[in-house]
N, C-alpha and C positions, 0 to 999 in steps of 0.2 A: 504494500500500500504506500502511495506517495502523496504527501500533503504539502501544500504551499500556502504561504501567507505573504501578503503584500501590503505595504503601506505607501501612501502617496502624499506628497507635499507639493501643492501647486505654488510655484513661485510666480505670482501674478506680475507681469511686466508693467512698469509705470512710465509715463512720459509720452508725449504726442509723437516725437520723432521715432521712438521705438515702435509705437503702435502703427505708425505710417509705413514702417519698413517690415511689417509682419513679425515684429518682436525679435528681429535679428539685430541685436544691439550690443553684443559683447565687444565689438571692435571700436566703439566710440570712446573718446577721451574727453568727456565733458562732465558736467555736474551730475548727470544721470548715471554715471559710472558708479556712484556711491551705492546704487541698488543693483545694477546689472553685472558689472565687472569691476571690482574695487581697484584692481591694478591700473585701470585707466585714469584713476584720480591723480596719478602722478603727473599727468600732462595738463592739469588745471592750474592756471597761473593767477587767476583772480578769484576773490571771494564770490561765490555763486550760490543761488538758491532757486528752487523750483517747486511748484505744486501741481498736482494732477488729480483729476476726477473723471471717472468714466461711468456712465449710467448705461450698462449693457441692456439692450433690448427694452429700454425705458422701464426697467424693473429695479427699484431701489434695493431689493433683496440681494442682488448680485452686482452691486456697484463696487468699484475699486477706487480708493482714495490714497494719495501718497504725497510725501514731501521729502525733499533732499536738500542738503546743505554741504558745500565744499569750502574748506578753510585752508588755503595754502600757507605754509610757514617755511622757514629757511630749509629745514630738514626734509620736507615732503609735503603731503596734503592729507588732512583729516577729512573724513566724510561721515555724515550722519544721515540715516534714512529711516523713515517711518511709513508704513503702509497698512492699509486695512481693507479687508474684503468682507462683505456681508452686511448684516443689519442687527437689530437688537437681540433677536432670538438665536442667531448663529453668526459668528464672525471669526475671522482669522487676522491676527496682527503680526507684523514683522518689524522689529527694531534692530538697527545695527549701527555700530561705530567702527570705522575702518581707517586705515592709514596706508598710504602708498608713497613710494619713492621712485624717481626715475634714475636710470643709469645710462646716460647718453640721450640721444635724440629719439631712439626708437624702442627702448627697453625700459619696462617699469615692473616693479614687484609690489605685492601687498603683504 
């Protein structure tokens, strides 16, 4: 007898640029990297922030809300992201704090 068990975690993409490109956003080096690919934060040179709201199919129960902040310092860039999916009876939240540093013009690590 063979039994399987699976768990799933939906990482809801946030940001209009990401949504407009079919959520193919891991190569971006902008403020939204705080949510999608933290290593990309290393390329952010100015303090940046953004908010996002998506009301899927006009149903508040499956809406996605999010916000990001990038704070560059001399040693690298800090990123903060907060996102929420759902409504009062069911919701999923994601909070993260990240740091990224560049090593040259094309290489960055988190």
